All heavy atoms as a GROMACS GRO file, in nm:
protein
  527
    1MET      N    1   2.229  -2.707  -5.020
    1MET     CA    2   2.218  -2.584  -4.945
    1MET      C    3   2.211  -2.617  -4.796
    1MET      O    4   2.139  -2.706  -4.754
    1MET     CB    5   2.091  -2.514  -4.990
    1MET     CG    6   2.079  -2.375  -4.941
    1MET     SD    7   1.931  -2.305  -5.014
    1MET     CE    8   1.988  -2.149  -5.054
    2ALA      N    9   2.284  -2.538  -4.714
    2ALA     CA   10   2.291  -2.562  -4.570
    2ALA      C   11   2.171  -2.501  -4.501
    2ALA      O   12   2.118  -2.400  -4.545
    2ALA     CB   13   2.419  -2.502  -4.513
    3PRO      N   14   2.125  -2.562  -4.390
    3PRO     CA   15   2.012  -2.506  -4.317
    3PRO      C   16   2.050  -2.370  -4.255
    3PRO      O   17   2.165  -2.348  -4.220
    3PRO     CB   18   1.981  -2.609  -4.210
    3PRO     CG   19   2.102  -2.691  -4.198
    3PRO     CD   20   2.174  -2.685  -4.330
    4ALA      N   21   1.954  -2.283  -4.243
    4ALA     CA   22   1.977  -2.151  -4.185
    4ALA      C   23   2.009  -2.166  -4.036
    4ALA      O   24   1.950  -2.249  -3.968
    4ALA     CB   25   1.855  -2.064  -4.204
    5PRO      N   26   2.105  -2.086  -3.987
    5PRO     CA   27   2.136  -2.093  -3.844
    5PRO      C   28   2.019  -2.041  -3.760
    5PRO      O   29   1.945  -1.956  -3.803
    5PRO     CB   30   2.258  -2.002  -3.828
    5PRO     CG   31   2.257  -1.913  -3.948
    5PRO     CD   32   2.186  -1.988  -4.057
    6THR      N   33   2.006  -2.097  -3.643
    6THR     CA   34   1.900  -2.054  -3.553
    6THR      C   35   1.958  -1.963  -3.446
    6THR      O   36   2.073  -1.976  -3.407
    6THR     CB   37   1.830  -2.173  -3.487
    6THR    OG1   38   1.928  -2.247  -3.414
    6THR    CG2   39   1.763  -2.261  -3.588
    7THR      N   40   1.878  -1.872  -3.398
    7THR     CA   41   1.919  -1.779  -3.294
    7THR      C   42   1.828  -1.799  -3.173
    7THR      O   43   1.707  -1.804  -3.187
    7THR     CB   44   1.906  -1.634  -3.342
    7THR    OG1   45   1.983  -1.618  -3.461
    7THR    CG2   46   1.956  -1.537  -3.237
    8VAL      N   47   1.889  -1.809  -3.056
    8VAL     CA   48   1.814  -1.823  -2.933
    8VAL      C   49   1.824  -1.691  -2.858
    8VAL      O   50   1.931  -1.637  -2.837
    8VAL     CB   51   1.872  -1.938  -2.845
    8VAL    CG1   52   1.797  -1.946  -2.713
    8VAL    CG2   53   1.865  -2.068  -2.921
    9VAL      N   54   1.709  -1.637  -2.820
    9VAL     CA   55   1.705  -1.512  -2.746
    9VAL      C   56   1.650  -1.541  -2.607
    9VAL      O   57   1.542  -1.597  -2.592
    9VAL     CB   58   1.614  -1.410  -2.819
    9VAL    CG1   59   1.607  -1.281  -2.739
    9VAL    CG2   60   1.664  -1.385  -2.958
   10ALA      N   61   1.727  -1.502  -2.506
   10ALA     CA   62   1.683  -1.523  -2.368
   10ALA      C   63   1.597  -1.406  -2.325
   10ALA      O   64   1.625  -1.291  -2.356
   10ALA     CB   65   1.804  -1.534  -2.276
   11SER      N   66   1.490  -1.435  -2.255
   11SER     CA   67   1.403  -1.332  -2.203
   11SER      C   68   1.446  -1.294  -2.064
   11SER      O   69   1.474  -1.381  -1.981
   11SER     CB   70   1.259  -1.384  -2.201
   11SER     OG   71   1.176  -1.291  -2.138
   12SER      N   72   1.456  -1.165  -2.039
   12SER     CA   73   1.495  -1.120  -1.905
   12SER      C   74   1.381  -1.042  -1.842
   12SER      O   75   1.392  -0.926  -1.809
   12SER     CB   76   1.621  -1.036  -1.911
   12SER     OG   77   1.597  -0.923  -1.993
   13THR      N   78   1.268  -1.108  -1.826
   13THR     CA   79   1.152  -1.047  -1.765
   13THR      C   80   1.166  -1.050  -1.614
   13THR      O   81   1.192  -1.155  -1.557
   13THR     CB   82   1.024  -1.124  -1.806
   13THR    OG1   83   1.019  -1.131  -1.946
   13THR    CG2   84   0.901  -1.055  -1.752
   14PRO      N   85   1.153  -0.933  -1.549
   14PRO     CA   86   1.166  -0.934  -1.402
   14PRO      C   87   1.051  -1.012  -1.340
   14PRO      O   88   0.940  -1.009  -1.388
   14PRO     CB   89   1.160  -0.787  -1.364
   14PRO     CG   90   1.104  -0.715  -1.481
   14PRO     CD   91   1.128  -0.802  -1.602
   15SER      N   92   1.082  -1.079  -1.230
   15SER     CA   93   0.979  -1.156  -1.162
   15SER      C   94   0.882  -1.062  -1.091
   15SER      O   95   0.916  -0.949  -1.057
   15SER     CB   96   1.042  -1.252  -1.062
   15SER     OG   97   1.098  -1.179  -0.956
   16ALA      N   98   0.763  -1.107  -1.067
   16ALA     CA   99   0.660  -1.026  -1.002
   16ALA      C  100   0.699  -0.995  -0.858
   16ALA      O  101   0.656  -0.896  -0.802
   16ALA     CB  102   0.526  -1.098  -1.007
   17ALA      N  103   0.781  -1.078  -0.797
   17ALA     CA  104   0.817  -1.058  -0.657
   17ALA      C  105   0.926  -0.953  -0.640
   17ALA      O  106   0.940  -0.898  -0.533
   17ALA     CB  107   0.865  -1.190  -0.597
   18ALA      N  108   1.000  -0.922  -0.746
   18ALA     CA  109   1.107  -0.825  -0.735
   18ALA      C  110   1.055  -0.685  -0.761
   18ALA      O  111   1.009  -0.655  -0.869
   18ALA     CB  112   1.218  -0.860  -0.834
   19PRO      N  113   1.061  -0.596  -0.661
   19PRO     CA  114   1.014  -0.460  -0.682
   19PRO      C  115   1.108  -0.386  -0.776
   19PRO      O  116   1.228  -0.409  -0.775
   19PRO     CB  117   1.017  -0.398  -0.542
   19PRO     CG  118   1.110  -0.482  -0.463
   19PRO     CD  119   1.107  -0.620  -0.525
   20THR      N  120   1.053  -0.298  -0.857
   20THR     CA  121   1.133  -0.228  -0.954
   20THR      C  122   1.163  -0.084  -0.914
   20THR      O  123   1.247  -0.020  -0.973
   20THR     CB  124   1.062  -0.227  -1.091
   20THR    OG1  125   0.935  -0.166  -1.075
   20THR    CG2  126   1.047  -0.366  -1.145
   21GLY      N  127   1.095  -0.032  -0.814
   21GLY     CA  128   1.114   0.106  -0.771
   21GLY      C  129   1.188   0.114  -0.640
   21GLY      O  130   1.235   0.013  -0.587
   22PRO      N  131   1.197   0.234  -0.585
   22PRO     CA  132   1.264   0.251  -0.456
   22PRO      C  133   1.190   0.181  -0.342
   22PRO      O  134   1.069   0.164  -0.349
   22PRO     CB  135   1.265   0.402  -0.435
   22PRO     CG  136   1.182   0.462  -0.543
   22PRO     CD  137   1.150   0.357  -0.642
   23ILE      N  138   1.265   0.145  -0.241
   23ILE     CA  139   1.211   0.073  -0.125
   23ILE      C  140   1.210   0.166  -0.004
   23ILE      O  141   1.307   0.236   0.023
   23ILE     CB  142   1.297  -0.052  -0.093
   23ILE    CG1  143   1.310  -0.143  -0.215
   23ILE    CG2  144   1.242  -0.128   0.026
   23ILE    CD1  145   1.179  -0.199  -0.264
   24GLY      N  146   1.100   0.167   0.070
   24GLY     CA  147   1.086   0.250   0.188
   24GLY      C  148   1.154   0.190   0.309
   24GLY      O  149   1.207   0.078   0.305
   25ALA      N  150   1.153   0.262   0.418
   25ALA     CA  151   1.216   0.218   0.542
   25ALA      C  152   1.153   0.090   0.596
   25ALA      O  153   1.218   0.012   0.664
   25ALA     CB  154   1.208   0.328   0.647
   26ASP      N  155   1.024   0.068   0.564
   26ASP     CA  156   0.955  -0.052   0.610
   26ASP      C  157   0.978  -0.173   0.520
   26ASP      O  158   0.923  -0.279   0.544
   26ASP     CB  159   0.805  -0.025   0.624
   26ASP     CG  160   0.741   0.017   0.493
   26ASP    OD1  161   0.812   0.028   0.390
   26ASP    OD2  162   0.619   0.042   0.492
   27GLY      N  163   1.059  -0.155   0.414
   27GLY     CA  164   1.090  -0.265   0.323
   27GLY      C  165   0.990  -0.280   0.210
   27GLY      O  166   1.007  -0.365   0.123
   28LYS      N  167   0.885  -0.200   0.208
   28LYS     CA  168   0.786  -0.207   0.102
   28LYS      C  169   0.821  -0.108  -0.008
   28LYS      O  170   0.881  -0.003   0.019
   28LYS     CB  171   0.647  -0.174   0.157
   28LYS     CG  172   0.596  -0.274   0.258
   28LYS     CD  173   0.459  -0.235   0.307
   28LYS     CE  174   0.408  -0.335   0.410
   28LYS     NZ  175   0.277  -0.295   0.462
   29PRO      N  176   0.782  -0.137  -0.132
   29PRO     CA  177   0.810  -0.043  -0.242
   29PRO      C  178   0.737   0.090  -0.221
   29PRO      O  179   0.623   0.092  -0.177
   29PRO     CB  180   0.756  -0.114  -0.366
   29PRO     CG  181   0.735  -0.255  -0.328
   29PRO     CD  182   0.718  -0.259  -0.179
   30LEU      N  183   0.807   0.199  -0.249
   30LEU     CA  184   0.745   0.330  -0.242
   30LEU      C  185   0.659   0.354  -0.365
   30LEU      O  186   0.688   0.302  -0.472
   30LEU     CB  187   0.852   0.439  -0.235
   30LEU     CG  188   0.937   0.445  -0.110
   30LEU    CD1  189   1.046   0.552  -0.126
   30LEU    CD2  190   0.852   0.476   0.011
   31LYS      N  191   0.557   0.436  -0.348
   31LYS     CA  192   0.471   0.475  -0.459
   31LYS      C  193   0.488   0.624  -0.482
   31LYS      O  194   0.491   0.701  -0.385
   31LYS     CB  195   0.324   0.445  -0.426
   31LYS     CG  196   0.297   0.298  -0.403
   31LYS     CD  197   0.152   0.280  -0.363
   31LYS     CE  198   0.123   0.136  -0.325
   31LYS     NZ  199  -0.015   0.118  -0.281
   32PRO      N  200   0.500   0.668  -0.607
   32PRO     CA  201   0.518   0.811  -0.633
   32PRO      C  202   0.405   0.896  -0.576
   32PRO      O  203   0.428   1.008  -0.530
   32PRO     CB  204   0.522   0.822  -0.784
   32PRO     CG  205   0.548   0.685  -0.836
   32PRO     CD  206   0.502   0.590  -0.730
   33CYS      N  207   0.284   0.843  -0.575
   33CYS     CA  208   0.170   0.921  -0.527
   33CYS      C  209   0.177   0.951  -0.378
   33CYS      O  210   0.117   1.046  -0.331
   33CYS     CB  211   0.039   0.848  -0.558
   33CYS     SG  212   0.024   0.690  -0.472
   34CYS      N  213   0.252   0.871  -0.303
   34CYS     CA  214   0.256   0.886  -0.158
   34CYS      C  215   0.391   0.937  -0.108
   34CYS      O  216   0.411   0.951   0.012
   34CYS     CB  217   0.225   0.752  -0.092
   34CYS     SG  218   0.068   0.683  -0.142
   35SER      N  219   0.482   0.964  -0.200
   35SER     CA  220   0.616   1.009  -0.164
   35SER      C  221   0.624   1.161  -0.167
   35SER      O  222   0.548   1.226  -0.237
   35SER     CB  223   0.718   0.951  -0.261
   35SER     OG  224   0.713   0.810  -0.258
   36CYS      N  225   0.713   1.216  -0.092
   36CYS     CA  226   0.737   1.361  -0.086
   36CYS      C  227   0.610   1.440  -0.057
   36CYS      O  228   0.574   1.531  -0.133
   36CYS     CB  229   0.802   1.408  -0.216
   36CYS     SG  230   0.959   1.330  -0.253
   37PRO      N  231   0.540   1.410   0.052
   37PRO     CA  232   0.413   1.478   0.078
   37PRO      C  233   0.427   1.629   0.097
   37PRO      O  234   0.336   1.704   0.061
   37PRO     CB  235   0.360   1.410   0.204
   37PRO     CG  236   0.480   1.350   0.269
   37PRO     CD  237   0.574   1.315   0.158
   38GLU      N  238   0.541   1.675   0.150
   38GLU     CA  239   0.557   1.819   0.173
   38GLU      C  240   0.563   1.895   0.041
   38GLU      O  241   0.494   1.995   0.022
   38GLU     CB  242   0.685   1.848   0.255
   38GLU     CG  243   0.684   1.784   0.393
   38GLU     CD  244   0.732   1.639   0.393
   38GLU    OE1  245   0.788   1.593   0.290
   38GLU    OE2  246   0.711   1.571   0.494
   39THR      N  247   0.648   1.849  -0.051
   39THR     CA  248   0.660   1.919  -0.180
   39THR      C  249   0.535   1.898  -0.265
   39THR      O  250   0.497   1.987  -0.342
   39THR     CB  251   0.785   1.873  -0.258
   39THR    OG1  252   0.780   1.732  -0.279
   39THR    CG2  253   0.912   1.911  -0.184
   40LYS      N  254   0.471   1.784  -0.249
   40LYS     CA  255   0.349   1.759  -0.326
   40LYS      C  256   0.238   1.854  -0.283
   40LYS      O  257   0.168   1.913  -0.367
   40LYS     CB  258   0.304   1.613  -0.307
   40LYS     CG  259   0.178   1.579  -0.385
   40LYS     CD  260   0.137   1.435  -0.364
   40LYS     CE  261   0.010   1.406  -0.441
   40LYS     NZ  262  -0.036   1.270  -0.421
   41LYS      N  263   0.223   1.873  -0.152
   41LYS     CA  264   0.117   1.961  -0.101
   41LYS      C  265   0.142   2.105  -0.145
   41LYS      O  266   0.050   2.173  -0.192
   41LYS     CB  267   0.110   1.952   0.051
   41LYS     CG  268   0.000   2.036   0.111
   41LYS     CD  269  -0.009   2.018   0.261
   41LYS     CE  270  -0.121   2.103   0.318
   41LYS     NZ  271  -0.136   2.084   0.462
   42ALA      N  272   0.267   2.150  -0.132
   42ALA     CA  273   0.300   2.287  -0.173
   42ALA      C  274   0.278   2.306  -0.322
   42ALA      O  275   0.222   2.409  -0.366
   42ALA     CB  276   0.445   2.318  -0.136
   43ARG      N  277   0.318   2.208  -0.402
   43ARG     CA  278   0.299   2.214  -0.546
   43ARG      C  279   0.151   2.220  -0.582
   43ARG      O  280   0.108   2.304  -0.660
   43ARG     CB  281   0.363   2.092  -0.612
   43ARG     CG  282   0.344   2.086  -0.763
   43ARG     CD  283   0.346   1.946  -0.817
   43ARG     NE  284   0.237   1.866  -0.760
   43ARG     CZ  285   0.224   1.736  -0.780
   43ARG    NH1  286   0.313   1.672  -0.853
   43ARG    NH2  287   0.123   1.671  -0.729
   44ASP      N  288   0.073   2.132  -0.521
   44ASP     CA  289  -0.070   2.126  -0.552
   44ASP      C  290  -0.142   2.255  -0.513
   44ASP      O  291  -0.227   2.304  -0.588
   44ASP     CB  292  -0.135   2.006  -0.482
   44ASP     CG  293  -0.090   1.873  -0.540
   44ASP    OD1  294  -0.025   1.872  -0.648
   44ASP    OD2  295  -0.121   1.769  -0.479
   45GLN      N  296  -0.110   2.310  -0.397
   45GLN     CA  297  -0.173   2.435  -0.355
   45GLN      C  298  -0.136   2.549  -0.449
   45GLN      O  299  -0.221   2.631  -0.484
   45GLN     CB  300  -0.132   2.469  -0.211
   45GLN     CG  301  -0.199   2.384  -0.108
   45GLN     CD  302  -0.156   2.418   0.034
   45GLN    OE1  303  -0.053   2.480   0.056
   45GLN    NE2  304  -0.236   2.375   0.130
   46CYS      N  305  -0.011   2.554  -0.489
   46CYS     CA  306   0.033   2.659  -0.580
   46CYS      C  307  -0.038   2.648  -0.715
   46CYS      O  308  -0.091   2.748  -0.766
   46CYS     CB  309   0.185   2.650  -0.600
   46CYS     SG  310   0.251   2.782  -0.704
   47VAL      N  311  -0.044   2.529  -0.770
   47VAL     CA  312  -0.110   2.509  -0.900
   47VAL      C  313  -0.259   2.544  -0.889
   47VAL      O  314  -0.314   2.610  -0.978
   47VAL     CB  315  -0.090   2.365  -0.951
   47VAL    CG1  316  -0.176   2.337  -1.073
   47VAL    CG2  317   0.058   2.342  -0.985
   48PHE      N  318  -0.321   2.506  -0.781
   48PHE     CA  319  -0.464   2.534  -0.762
   48PHE      C  320  -0.489   2.685  -0.754
   48PHE      O  321  -0.583   2.737  -0.813
   48PHE     CB  322  -0.516   2.464  -0.637
   48PHE     CG  323  -0.662   2.486  -0.612
   48PHE    CD1  324  -0.757   2.418  -0.685
   48PHE    CD2  325  -0.704   2.577  -0.515
   48PHE    CE1  326  -0.893   2.439  -0.663
   48PHE    CE2  327  -0.840   2.599  -0.492
   48PHE     CZ  328  -0.935   2.530  -0.567
   49ASN      N  329  -0.405   2.755  -0.679
   49ASN     CA  330  -0.425   2.898  -0.656
   49ASN      C  331  -0.373   2.988  -0.768
   49ASN      O  332  -0.433   3.091  -0.797
   49ASN     CB  333  -0.361   2.940  -0.524
   49ASN     CG  334  -0.431   2.878  -0.405
   49ASN    OD1  335  -0.552   2.863  -0.403
   49ASN    ND2  336  -0.353   2.841  -0.305
   50LEU      N  337  -0.260   2.949  -0.827
   50LEU     CA  338  -0.193   3.038  -0.922
   50LEU      C  339  -0.184   2.986  -1.065
   50LEU      O  340  -0.149   3.063  -1.154
   50LEU     CB  341  -0.051   3.068  -0.872
   50LEU     CG  342  -0.040   3.128  -0.732
   50LEU    CD1  343   0.105   3.138  -0.690
   50LEU    CD2  344  -0.110   3.262  -0.726
   51GLY      N  345  -0.208   2.859  -1.084
   51GLY     CA  346  -0.196   2.800  -1.217
   51GLY      C  347  -0.058   2.740  -1.238
   51GLY      O  348   0.041   2.787  -1.182
   52GLU      N  349  -0.053   2.636  -1.317
   52GLU     CA  350   0.070   2.560  -1.339
   52GLU      C  351   0.185   2.647  -1.388
   52GLU      O  352   0.299   2.631  -1.344
   52GLU     CB  353   0.041   2.448  -1.439
   52GLU     CG  354   0.157   2.355  -1.463
   52GLU     CD  355   0.122   2.240  -1.555
   52GLU    OE1  356   0.004   2.207  -1.571
   52GLU    OE2  357   0.217   2.182  -1.610
   53GLU      N  358   0.157   2.739  -1.478
   53GLU     CA  359   0.263   2.820  -1.538
   53GLU      C  360   0.333   2.911  -1.436
   53GLU      O  361   0.446   2.954  -1.457
   53GLU     CB  362   0.208   2.905  -1.654
   53GLU     CG  363   0.104   3.006  -1.614
   53GLU     CD  364  -0.038   2.950  -1.597
   53GLU    OE1  365  -0.061   2.830  -1.624
   53GLU    OE2  366  -0.125   3.027  -1.555
   54ASN      N  367   0.269   2.935  -1.322
   54ASN     CA  368   0.328   3.019  -1.217
   54ASN      C  369   0.392   2.939  -1.104
   54ASN      O  370   0.434   2.998  -1.003
   54ASN     CB  371   0.221   3.111  -1.159
   54ASN     CG  372   0.167   3.207  -1.262
   54ASN    OD1  373   0.244   3.275  -1.329
   54ASN    ND2  374   0.037   3.212  -1.278
   55CYS      N  375   0.399   2.808  -1.118
   55CYS     CA  376   0.449   2.722  -1.010
   55CYS      C  377   0.561   2.629  -1.055
   55CYS      O  378   0.581   2.523  -0.996
   55CYS     CB  379   0.333   2.640  -0.954
   55CYS     SG  380   0.201   2.743  -0.888
   56LEU      N  381   0.634   2.669  -1.156
   56LEU     CA  382   0.737   2.581  -1.210
   56LEU      C  383   0.843   2.544  -1.107
   56LEU      O  384   0.893   2.432  -1.105
   56LEU     CB  385   0.801   2.642  -1.334
   56LEU     CG  386   0.706   2.663  -1.452
   56LEU    CD1  387   0.778   2.727  -1.569
   56LEU    CD2  388   0.642   2.531  -1.494
   57ASP      N  389   0.878   2.638  -1.018
   57ASP     CA  390   0.976   2.608  -0.913
   57ASP      C  391   0.926   2.499  -0.818
   57ASP      O  392   1.002   2.410  -0.780
   57ASP     CB  393   1.012   2.733  -0.833
   57ASP     CG  394   1.094   2.832  -0.914
   57ASP    OD1  395   1.152   2.791  -1.017
   57ASP    OD2  396   1.100   2.949  -0.874
   58MET      N  397   0.800   2.508  -0.781
   58MET     CA  398   0.740   2.406  -0.692
   58MET      C  399   0.732   2.270  -0.762
   58MET      O  400   0.757   2.166  -0.700
   58MET     CB  401   0.599   2.448  -0.650
   58MET     CG  402   0.594   2.575  -0.572
   58MET     SD  403   0.635   2.541  -0.401
   58MET     CE  404   0.582   2.693  -0.326
   59ILE      N  405   0.696   2.272  -0.888
   59ILE     CA  406   0.686   2.148  -0.966
   59ILE      C  407   0.824   2.084  -0.976
   59ILE      O  408   0.839   1.963  -0.953
   59ILE     CB  409   0.627   2.176  -1.105
   59ILE    CG1  410   0.481   2.220  -1.091
   59ILE    CG2  411   0.639   2.054  -1.196
   59ILE    CD1  412   0.419   2.276  -1.217
   60LYS      N  413   0.926   2.164  -1.007
   60LYS     CA  414   1.062   2.111  -1.020
   60LYS      C  415   1.114   2.060  -0.885
   60LYS      O  416   1.183   1.958  -0.880
   60LYS     CB  417   1.155   2.216  -1.077
   60LYS     CG  418   1.130   2.243  -1.223
   60LYS     CD  419   1.222   2.349  -1.278
   60LYS     CE  420   1.188   2.375  -1.424
   60LYS     NZ  421   1.274   2.479  -1.482
   61ALA      N  422   1.079   2.128  -0.776
   61ALA     CA  423   1.122   2.082  -0.643
   61ALA      C  424   1.061   1.946  -0.611
   61ALA      O  425   1.129   1.858  -0.555
   61ALA     CB  426   1.083   2.186  -0.538
   62HIS      N  427   0.935   1.926  -0.646
   62HIS     CA  428   0.871   1.797  -0.620
   62HIS      C  429   0.932   1.688  -0.707
   62HIS      O  430   0.959   1.577  -0.659
   62HIS     CB  431   0.720   1.806  -0.644
   62HIS     CG  432   0.646   1.681  -0.611
   62HIS    ND1  433   0.647   1.624  -0.485
   62HIS    CD2  434   0.570   1.599  -0.687
   62HIS    CE1  435   0.575   1.513  -0.485
   62HIS    NE2  436   0.527   1.496  -0.607
   63GLN      N  437   0.958   1.719  -0.832
   63GLN     CA  438   1.023   1.621  -0.920
   63GLN      C  439   1.161   1.583  -0.866
   63GLN      O  440   1.197   1.466  -0.867
   63GLN     CB  441   1.036   1.677  -1.062
   63GLN     CG  442   0.905   1.688  -1.135
   63GLN     CD  443   0.917   1.759  -1.268
   63GLN    OE1  444   1.010   1.836  -1.292
   63GLN    NE2  445   0.822   1.734  -1.356
   64GLN      N  446   1.236   1.680  -0.817
   64GLN     CA  447   1.368   1.652  -0.763
   64GLN      C  448   1.359   1.566  -0.638
   64GLN      O  449   1.440   1.474  -0.619
   64GLN     CB  450   1.444   1.781  -0.733
   64GLN     CG  451   1.589   1.756  -0.695
   64GLN     CD  452   1.666   1.684  -0.804
   64GLN    OE1  453   1.664   1.725  -0.919
   64GLN    NE2  454   1.735   1.576  -0.768
   65CYS      N  455   1.260   1.591  -0.555
   65CYS     CA  456   1.240   1.509  -0.435
   65CYS      C  457   1.216   1.363  -0.475
   65CYS      O  458   1.273   1.272  -0.417
   65CYS     CB  459   1.123   1.563  -0.354
   65CYS     SG  460   1.089   1.469  -0.204
   66LEU      N  461   1.132   1.343  -0.576
   66LEU     CA  462   1.103   1.207  -0.623
   66LEU      C  463   1.228   1.142  -0.681
   66LEU      O  464   1.257   1.023  -0.656
   66LEU     CB  465   0.990   1.208  -0.726
   66LEU     CG  466   0.854   1.248  -0.672
   66LEU    CD1  467   0.755   1.267  -0.788
   66LEU    CD2  468   0.801   1.147  -0.574
   67ARG      N  469   1.307   1.218  -0.757
   67ARG     CA  470   1.431   1.165  -0.813
   67ARG      C  471   1.528   1.126  -0.701
   67ARG      O  472   1.596   1.024  -0.710
   67ARG     CB  473   1.496   1.267  -0.905
   67ARG     CG  474   1.429   1.280  -1.038
   67ARG     CD  475   1.507   1.373  -1.130
   67ARG     NE  476   1.428   1.404  -1.247
   67ARG     CZ  477   1.370   1.521  -1.269
   67ARG    NH1  478   1.386   1.622  -1.186
   67ARG    NH2  479   1.299   1.540  -1.378
   68ASP      N  480   1.535   1.210  -0.596
   68ASP     CA  481   1.624   1.181  -0.484
   68ASP      C  482   1.588   1.051  -0.414
   68ASP      O  483   1.674   0.985  -0.354
   68ASP     CB  484   1.623   1.296  -0.384
   68ASP     CG  485   1.688   1.424  -0.439
   68ASP    OD1  486   1.756   1.418  -0.544
   68ASP    OD2  487   1.667   1.531  -0.378
   69LEU      N  488   1.461   1.013  -0.421
   69LEU     CA  489   1.416   0.886  -0.362
   69LEU      C  490   1.441   0.768  -0.454
   69LEU      O  491   1.425   0.653  -0.414
   69LEU     CB  492   1.268   0.893  -0.327
   69LEU     CG  493   1.232   0.983  -0.209
   69LEU    CD1  494   1.080   0.990  -0.193
   69LEU    CD2  495   1.297   0.935  -0.081
   70GLY      N  496   1.476   0.795  -0.580
   70GLY     CA  497   1.506   0.687  -0.673
   70GLY      C  498   1.406   0.669  -0.785
   70GLY      O  499   1.421   0.577  -0.866
   71PHE      N  500   1.303   0.752  -0.791
   71PHE     CA  501   1.207   0.741  -0.900
   71PHE      C  502   1.268   0.798  -1.027
   71PHE      O  503   1.342   0.897  -1.022
   71PHE     CB  504   1.077   0.815  -0.867
   71PHE     CG  505   0.998   0.751  -0.758
   71PHE    CD1  506   0.998   0.802  -0.630
   71PHE    CD2  507   0.923   0.637  -0.784
   71PHE    CE1  508   0.925   0.743  -0.529
   71PHE    CE2  509   0.848   0.576  -0.684
   71PHE     CZ  510   0.850   0.630  -0.556
   72LYS      N  511   1.239   0.736  -1.139
   72LYS     CA  512   1.290   0.783  -1.268
   72LYS      C  513   1.178   0.860  -1.337
   72LYS      O  514   1.091   0.803  -1.400
   72LYS     CB  515   1.333   0.664  -1.353
   72LYS     CG  516   1.455   0.594  -1.296
   72LYS     CD  517   1.490   0.473  -1.380
   72LYS     CE  518   1.619   0.410  -1.347
   72LYS     NZ  519   1.649   0.359  -1.227
   73ILE      N  520   1.182   0.992  -1.320
   73ILE     CA  521   1.079   1.077  -1.380
   73ILE      C  522   1.144   1.182  -1.467
   73ILE      O  523   1.258   1.214  -1.454
   73ILE     CB  524   0.989   1.144  -1.275
   73ILE    CG1  525   1.071   1.231  -1.181
   73ILE    CG2  526   0.911   1.041  -1.198
   73ILE    CD1  527   0.991   1.328  -1.104
   0.00000   0.00000   0.00000
């Protein structure tokens, strides 16, 4: 009986030094929490005052702003 063939699987783990998200003008990785402050503030105020179900347009506008910057949400 012949030995079973072996399979080699290469790992493609990104290095810690390589940023995985969008990069800001200063060359540092952007953070979703600090991006799109205008739409975030409007969204937060609307949700606080009117409730999430009444602010879907604001929520979608903020999500689109984040997507436009390169975030995958």
